[in-house]
C-alpha positions in Angstrom: 60.5 7.1 -16.0 59.4 9.9 -18.2 57.1 12.3 -16.8 55.8 13.4 -19.6 54.5 10.1 -21.9 50.5 10.3 -22.2 51.3 6.1 -21.2 53.8 5.9 -18.7 52.9 9.6 -16.8 52.9 8.9 -13.2 50.0 10.4 -11.4 50.9 12.9 -8.8 48.7 12.7 -5.5 49.5 16.3 -4.6 47.4 17.1 -8.0 44.4 17.0 -6.2 45.7 19.8 -3.9 46.5 22.0 -6.4 42.4 21.6 -7.8 40.8 21.8 -4.3 43.0 25.3 -4.0 42.1 26.5 -7.1 38.5 25.7 -6.6 38.4 28.4 -4.1 41.5 30.8 -4.0 42.6 33.0 -6.6 46.5 32.5 -6.5 47.6 29.0 -5.6 51.2 28.6 -5.8 53.3 25.5 -6.3 56.6 24.8 -4.7 59.4 22.7 -4.8 62.8 22.0 -5.8 64.0 22.6 -9.5 63.0 19.4 -11.8 61.2 17.6 -8.8 57.9 18.0 -11.8 56.1 21.5 -10.7 55.9 22.3 -14.6 54.2 19.1 -15.2 52.0 18.5 -12.5 50.5 21.8 -13.7 50.0 21.6 -17.1 48.7 18.6 -16.2 46.4 19.7 -13.6 44.6 22.1 -15.8 45.9 21.4 -19.7 43.7 24.2 -20.9 45.2 26.8 -18.7 47.4 29.4 -20.3 51.1 28.5 -19.8 54.1 30.6 -19.3 57.6 30.0 -18.4 60.0 32.4 -16.9 62.8 30.5 -18.0 61.8 32.0 -21.4 65.0 34.8 -21.3 62.5 37.5 -23.7 59.3 36.6 -21.1 61.8 37.2 -18.4 63.0 40.8 -19.6 59.9 41.8 -20.0 58.2 40.4 -16.6 61.3 42.3 -14.9 61.1 46.2 -17.3 57.5 46.0 -16.6 55.8 43.8 -14.3 52.4 45.5 -14.4 52.0 46.0 -17.9 53.4 42.1 -18.0 50.5 41.1 -15.7 47.8 43.5 -17.3 48.3 41.4 -20.8 48.1 37.8 -19.2 45.0 35.8 -20.0 42.3 35.6 -17.1 43.5 32.3 -15.6 47.4 31.8 -16.7 50.0 29.7 -14.9 53.6 31.5 -14.3 56.0 28.9 -14.4 59.6 29.7 -12.1 57.8 33.0 -10.5 60.7 33.6 -8.4 62.6 34.9 -11.0 61.0 38.1 -11.1 60.1 39.4 -7.5 58.8 42.2 -9.3 55.2 40.5 -10.3 54.4 39.9 -6.8 52.7 43.7 -6.1 51.3 43.2 -9.3 50.1 40.3 -9.0 48.3 41.4 -5.5 46.9 44.4 -7.8 44.9 42.5 -10.0 43.4 39.7 -8.0 42.4 42.9 -5.9 40.5 43.9 -8.0 39.1 40.6 -9.6 39.4 38.2 -7.2 38.3 35.3 -9.0 39.2 31.8 -7.8 42.1 29.8 -9.2 43.1 33.3 -11.4 47.2 32.8 -10.9 49.1 28.8 -10.6 52.2 30.0 -9.9 55.3 27.4 -9.4 58.5 28.5 -8.1 62.2 26.7 -7.1 62.6 28.7 -4.1 60.5 29.2 -1.0 58.7 31.9 -1.7 57.3 32.1 2.3 60.8 33.2 2.6 61.1 36.1 0.3 59.4 39.5 2.4 58.0 41.0 -0.7 55.7 37.9 -1.5 54.6 38.0 2.2 53.6 41.6 2.4 52.4 41.1 -1.2 49.7 37.7 -1.1 48.9 37.6 2.7 45.7 36.1 2.7 45.2 35.7 -1.3 47.6 32.6 -2.0 47.6 28.8 -0.6 50.8 27.2 -0.9 51.0 23.5 -1.9 54.0 21.9 -1.7 55.7 19.1 -4.5 58.2 17.1 -3.4 60.6 14.3 -5.1 58.7 11.5 -6.1 58.4 9.4 -2.9 58.9 5.3 -3.7 54.9 5.0 -3.4 54.6 7.3 -6.3 57.4 5.1 -7.9 55.6 2.3 -7.4 52.2 3.9 -8.3 51.0 2.9 -4.9 48.7 4.6 -2.9 51.1 5.9 -0.2 49.0 5.5 2.6 51.6 5.1 5.4 50.5 7.9 6.9 47.3 7.2 7.3 47.8 3.9 8.8 50.2 5.4 11.4 47.5 8.5 12.4 44.7 5.2 13.0 47.5 3.2 14.1 45.5 0.0 12.2 48.7 -2.4 11.4 48.4 -5.8 11.6 50.9 -9.1 12.1 51.8 -10.1 9.2 54.7 -11.1 6.3 55.6 -8.1 4.1 54.5 -9.8 0.6 55.8 -12.7 -1.1 58.0 -10.8 -3.6 59.9 -8.8 -0.9 60.3 -12.5 1.1 64.0 -12.4 0.7 66.3 -10.0 2.1 68.9 -9.6 -0.2 66.1 -8.3 -2.5 64.9 -6.0 0.1 68.2 -4.6 0.4 68.3 -4.0 -3.2 65.5 -2.3 -3.7 66.4 0.3 -0.8 70.0 0.7 -1.9 68.5 1.6 -5.3 65.6 4.3 -3.6 68.7 5.6 -1.4 71.3 6.1 -4.1 68.6 7.4 -6.9 66.3 9.2 -4.6 63.2 11.2 -5.8 64.2 13.1 -9.2 62.2 12.4 -11.8 65.3 12.3 -14.3 67.6 10.7 -11.9 65.3 7.6 -11.4 65.0 7.2 -15.0 68.6 6.8 -15.8 69.2 3.0 -15.8 72.9 3.1 -14.2 73.5 4.0 -10.3 76.7 6.0 -12.2 74.7 7.9 -14.5 72.2 9.1 -11.8 75.5 10.7 -9.7 76.3 12.6 -13.1 72.7 13.9 -13.3 73.0 14.9 -9.6 76.4 16.6 -10.0 75.1 18.7 -13.5 71.6 19.5 -11.2 73.9 20.5 -8.2 76.1 23.1 -10.1 73.4 24.8 -12.4 71.3 24.8 -9.5 74.1 26.6 -7.2 75.6 28.8 -9.7 72.4 29.8 -11.7 69.3 30.0 -9.2 71.2 30.6 -6.0 72.2 34.4 -6.8 68.6 34.9 -7.9 67.7 34.2 -4.2 70.3 36.3 -2.4 73.9 38.0 -2.7 76.1 35.3 -3.1 79.9 35.9 -2.8 81.3 33.1 -2.5 79.5 30.5 -4.5 82.2 28.1 -4.1 81.3 28.2 -0.8 77.6 26.6 -1.2 78.7 23.2 -2.3 81.1 22.9 0.6 78.5 23.5 3.1 76.2 21.1 1.1 78.6 18.5 0.6 79.5 18.8 4.6 75.8 18.5 5.2 75.5 15.5 3.2 78.3 13.7 5.0 76.5 14.9 8.5 73.0 14.4 7.6 70.6 13.3 10.1 72.5 15.4 12.7 72.0 18.1 15.0 72.8 21.3 12.9 75.6 23.0 14.9 76.6 26.6 13.6 79.4 27.4 15.0 81.0 24.0 14.7 80.3 24.1 10.7 82.0 27.3 10.5 85.0 26.3 12.1 85.8 23.0 10.3 84.3 24.5 7.0 86.3 27.9 7.8 83.6 30.0 7.0 82.5 33.4 9.1 79.7 32.1 11.0 77.3 35.6 9.7 78.5 34.2 5.9 77.5 30.4 6.7 73.9 31.5 8.3 72.9 33.5 5.4 74.0 30.3 3.2 72.4 27.3 4.9 69.3 29.6 4.8 69.8 29.9 0.9 70.0 26.2 0.7 66.9 25.8 2.7 65.3 28.5 0.3 66.2 26.3 -2.5 64.8 23.2 -1.3 68.3 21.3 -1.1 68.1 20.7 2.8 65.4 20.9 5.4 65.8 21.6 9.4 63.5 19.3 11.8 63.1 21.1 14.8 63.4 19.4 18.5 60.1 18.0 19.8 59.4 18.9 24.0 56.5 18.9 26.0 56.9 22.6 26.6 56.1 24.1 23.5 58.2 27.3 24.6 61.4 25.0 25.4 61.4 24.2 21.4 62.6 27.3 20.3 65.8 26.7 22.0 66.6 23.3 21.0 68.7 22.9 18.0 66.7 21.3 14.8 68.2 18.4 13.1 69.2 19.1 9.2 68.8 16.7 6.3 69.5 16.8 3.1 66.0 16.6 1.0 66.8 14.2 -1.8 68.6 10.8 -0.3 69.9 10.4 -4.1 71.8 14.1 -3.7 73.0 13.0 -0.6 74.4 9.7 -1.7 76.4 11.6 -4.6 77.9 14.7 -2.3 79.0 12.1 0.0 80.2 9.5 -2.5 78.0 6.5 -1.0 77.6 4.0 -3.2 76.0 0.0 -2.6 79.1 -1.3 -1.2 78.7 1.4 2.1 75.5 -0.9 2.8 78.2 -3.3 3.8 81.5 -0.9 4.5 79.5 2.4 6.7 76.7 1.0 8.0 76.3 4.3 10.6 76.6 7.2 7.1 74.3 4.5 5.6 71.7 4.5 8.9 72.0 8.3 8.8 71.1 8.5 4.9 68.5 6.4 5.6 66.6 7.9 8.6 67.3 11.0 6.0 65.3 9.0 3.2 62.5 7.9 5.6 61.8 11.7 7.0 61.6 12.7 3.4 59.1 9.9 2.3 56.5 10.4 5.2 56.6 14.2 4.9 56.0 13.8 1.4 53.2 11.6 2.1 51.9 13.9 4.5 51.5 16.8 2.1 48.5 14.7 0.5 47.2 13.3 3.8 47.0 15.8 6.4 47.8 19.3 6.1 47.5 19.8 9.7 51.2 17.5 10.6 53.9 18.7 12.4 57.2 17.2 12.7 59.9 17.1 14.8 62.8 15.0 16.6 63.7 14.2 20.3 66.0 14.0 21.8 66.3 14.4 25.7 69.3 15.0 28.2 70.1 11.3 28.1 70.7 11.3 25.0 67.4 9.5 24.6 66.2 9.8 20.7 63.3 9.6 18.6 63.8 10.1 14.8 60.5 11.5 13.9 57.7 13.1 16.2 54.7 13.5 13.9 52.0 15.9 16.0 48.4 17.2 14.8 47.2 19.6 17.8 48.5 17.9 21.0 48.3 14.1 19.3 51.8 12.8 18.9 53.1 9.7 17.1 56.7 8.7 16.9 58.5 7.0 14.3 62.2 5.1 15.2 64.3 4.0 12.0 66.7 1.2 12.1 69.0 -0.6 9.2 68.6 -4.0 10.8 67.0 -6.8 10.0 66.0 -7.5 13.3 64.6 -5.8 16.4 62.6 -6.3 19.6 61.2 -4.1 22.4 64.7 -3.3 23.7 64.9 -0.6 20.5 61.6 1.3 21.0 63.4 2.9 24.5 63.1 5.8 22.9 59.7 5.9 21.8 58.8 4.6 25.2 60.6 7.3 26.7 58.2 9.4 24.4 55.1 8.2 25.2 55.9 9.0 28.8 56.4 12.2 27.9 53.3 12.6 26.2 50.7 10.4 28.6 47.5 10.3 26.9 48.3 12.3 23.6 50.6 9.7 22.5 48.8 7.9 20.0 51.4 5.2 19.2 54.9 4.8 18.0 56.7 2.6 14.8 59.8 1.0 14.8 60.6 0.7 10.9 63.5 -1.8 10.5 64.4 -4.0 7.6 62.8 -7.2 8.7 60.4 -8.8 6.5 57.4 -9.1 9.7 55.2 -6.7 11.0 54.3 -7.0 14.6 53.2 -5.6 17.9 55.9 -4.6 20.4 54.0 -4.2 23.4 50.4 -3.7 24.3 50.6 0.0 24.7 50.8 1.2 20.7 54.5 0.3 19.8 54.7 -2.1 16.4 57.8 -2.8 14.3 57.0 -2.8 10.9 59.3 -3.0 7.7 60.6 -0.2 5.7 58.5 -1.8 2.8 55.5 -0.7 4.6 56.0 3.6 3.1 55.6 2.2 -0.3 53.5 -1.0 0.0 50.7 -0.4 2.6 
């Protein structure tokens, strides 16, 4: 799958968000992991815009040595690629914007979360809009609208079989296996063999952890980053317990805290906070942690297609992380006001994803099994009790082919395929 060829170009829905932001905001920053397609998308959105990349060592040297002069010499409207490599540019960009507040003047791309860098918060507050690009979703790969989140918000599911092409369970499983093992990075998706995709993942991680990580933090033990990430891949979709992780890896708690934050800053992992009806109590509950891309997670944990039958629990956790990624990706182009959590109460009753907008709440539970019934929705019913009239509905995503109501109060069983086929 090529990202650059004119006939094979995958239109990314987030391109629309970039265009909207450029129309009224002086600085727009496209953030996301390396190799997820940021540079290609930025150049496609406005092909005639001047383009400068800080991956060019000579350009980077000038930007670091004389940031004010570098910014002053730029064209009126410009794309600066991988801008996190020269943090000194941000005060210079601020001064340039304050002197001439032209909408769309700077389109920045970054492979680190600039919002977590103090100099960016101070320099561009109120002047910059952030657009997040994720690795390719299954809907994007299939060139489909990707409107599952939209359907969920409206709760307009209807009883049905899921598509003629998806009737056979073996075919459904093969499709999902491929999606989980390859993930969403365009280069890995393009590889024809799973082994070649795994090799790309390994090379990608080695380069990222050795070259990019030191640019966002003072890394004295770079080998620990890979150990931490590998352990988090094995514990994918679990509660983040820093003390237990510290003991298991024999890494001091303080260093572990810093390195987990680095992995998050590089968009390799994400934390999903705990949901509670009392917002203040959310702050003291443990988040869940996920490796963002299922392909990277599978490679780190040495999962293959054989684990589908031999290691069902681990594949179930990988599937949950995959669904979280698909839903958050679609939310990016559907509704920027959506917030995401997980739910677990004192009785260990859980809901994998809690989606919130204002006071309204939706729930998503993920099951690997192809057959489900109302008992599998215990977590969704508990969440509904907690929310009362603010509960808008919930879905139980499963491996079967039937979409049907679980009760008459807003709970539905929906096949995984709706994530990319709806």
